[in-house]
C-alpha positions in Angstrom: -35.5 -3.8 3.2 -34.8 -2.7 -0.3 -31.7 -0.7 0.9 -30.2 -3.8 2.5 -30.7 -5.9 -0.7 -28.9 -3.2 -2.6 -26.0 -3.2 -0.1 -25.2 -6.9 -0.8 -25.7 -6.6 -4.6 -22.6 -7.7 -6.4 -21.0 -9.4 -3.3 -20.0 -12.9 -4.4 -18.0 -14.2 -1.4 -20.2 -13.3 1.7 -22.2 -16.3 3.0 -20.7 -18.8 0.5 -17.9 -21.4 0.8 -14.7 -19.8 -0.3 -10.9 -20.0 -0.5 -8.0 -17.5 -0.4 -7.9 -15.1 -3.2 -7.0 -11.5 -4.3 -10.6 -10.4 -4.9 -11.6 -7.5 -2.6 -15.3 -6.7 -2.5 -17.0 -3.6 -1.3 -20.5 -2.4 -0.5 -22.0 1.1 -0.6 -21.3 3.6 2.2 -24.6 4.9 3.5 -22.9 7.9 5.1 -20.6 9.3 2.4 -21.2 12.9 3.6 -19.5 12.1 7.0 -15.8 11.6 7.7 -15.5 8.6 9.9 -12.7 6.0 10.6 -12.9 2.3 9.9 -10.3 0.1 11.4 -9.6 -3.5 10.4 -7.1 -5.4 12.5 -5.7 -9.0 12.6 -2.9 -10.7 14.4 -3.1 -13.7 12.1 -1.3 -12.5 9.0 1.4 -14.7 7.5 3.6 -14.7 4.5 7.0 -16.2 3.8 10.5 -14.7 3.3 11.1 -14.6 -0.5 14.6 -16.0 0.0 14.6 -18.4 2.9 10.9 -19.4 2.7 10.7 -19.1 6.5 7.3 -17.9 7.8 6.8 -14.3 8.8 3.9 -13.4 11.2 2.4 -9.9 11.6 -0.3 -7.8 13.0 -1.9 -5.9 10.1 -3.9 -2.7 10.9 -5.9 -0.9 8.2 -7.4 2.5 9.0 -9.4 4.3 6.4 -12.0 7.0 5.9 -14.5 5.7 3.3 -16.0 7.7 0.5 -18.6 5.8 -1.5 -17.5 2.2 -0.7 -16.6 0.1 2.4 -14.6 -3.1 2.2 -16.5 -6.3 2.9 -14.6 -8.0 5.7 -14.8 -11.6 4.5 -13.3 -10.7 1.2 -10.5 -8.9 3.1 -9.9 -11.9 5.3 -9.6 -14.2 2.2 -7.4 -11.5 0.5 -5.0 -11.5 3.5 -5.0 -15.3 3.6 -3.8 -15.4 0.0 -0.4 -14.1 1.2 0.1 -17.2 3.5 2.5 -19.0 1.1 3.6 -16.0 -0.9 7.3 -15.0 -0.8 7.3 -11.3 -0.2 9.3 -8.6 1.7 7.5 -6.9 4.5 7.8 -3.4 2.9 6.3 -4.7 -0.4 3.3 -6.6 1.2 2.2 -3.5 3.2 2.4 -1.3 0.1 0.6 -3.9 -2.0 -2.3 -4.1 0.5 -2.6 -0.3 0.5 -2.6 -0.1 -3.3 -5.2 -2.9 -3.6 -7.5 -1.2 -1.0 -7.2 2.2 -2.7 -8.0 0.7 -6.1 -11.2 -0.9 -4.8 -12.4 1.8 -2.3 -11.0 5.1 -3.5 -11.1 6.2 0.1 -10.6 9.8 1.4 -7.6 8.5 3.4 -6.1 5.1 4.1 -3.2 3.8 6.2 -1.9 0.2 6.4 0.5 -0.8 9.1 2.3 -4.1 9.3 3.9 -5.0 12.7 6.1 -8.0 11.9 7.2 -10.3 14.6 10.9 -10.3 15.6 13.0 -12.7 13.7 16.8 -12.8 13.8 16.6 -10.2 16.6 15.0 -7.5 14.5 11.3 -6.5 14.4 10.0 -4.5 11.4 7.1 -2.2 11.3 6.0 -0.8 8.0 3.5 2.0 7.5 2.1 3.1 4.1 -0.4 5.9 3.7 -2.6 7.3 0.9 -4.3 10.7 1.3 -6.9 11.9 -1.3 -8.7 14.3 1.0 -6.6 16.0 3.7 -9.7 17.2 5.6 -10.8 13.6 6.1 -7.4 12.7 7.6 -7.5 15.7 9.9 -11.1 15.0 11.0 -10.4 11.5 12.2 -6.9 11.8 13.6 -7.5 14.7 16.0 
C-alpha cells in the first residue's frame, strides 16, 4: 500500500474538480528497466485557426517509451483541452505538445501525431518525434 501512496504523491489534479490548463503531471514508472510503449489517443482535440478563428478538429496520438515518469492521463486531458480556444497552426501545436511532454517526462522516445480533419479540401497530418535512447525506439517499433 505504501508504494501506491507514493505513486500519487505530488499529483494535484487527479480526483479533484479542475479546469483546462497547461500543467502536465507525472507519476513514477515502476518498470524503468523495461522498454515498453505507452499510447494516448483522442479524437476530441480542438483548437482554432490563428487567422480565421475557425475551429480545427484532430485526432492526437502520443506514443512514448517512459523512463522514470509516466504522464497522468487527467492532466493530459486538461492540457489538451487548454488548446480549445487557442489560435495555433497545426504544425506548431503538435511540436508544442511534444516539447511539453519531453520536458515533464524525459522519455526514452516520444512521438506526437496530429491528424487534422479536412478543411478547405486539405487534410493535414503532422508528426513530431524525440529520440533520447535509440534502443528504446527499436525495441517497441519492431
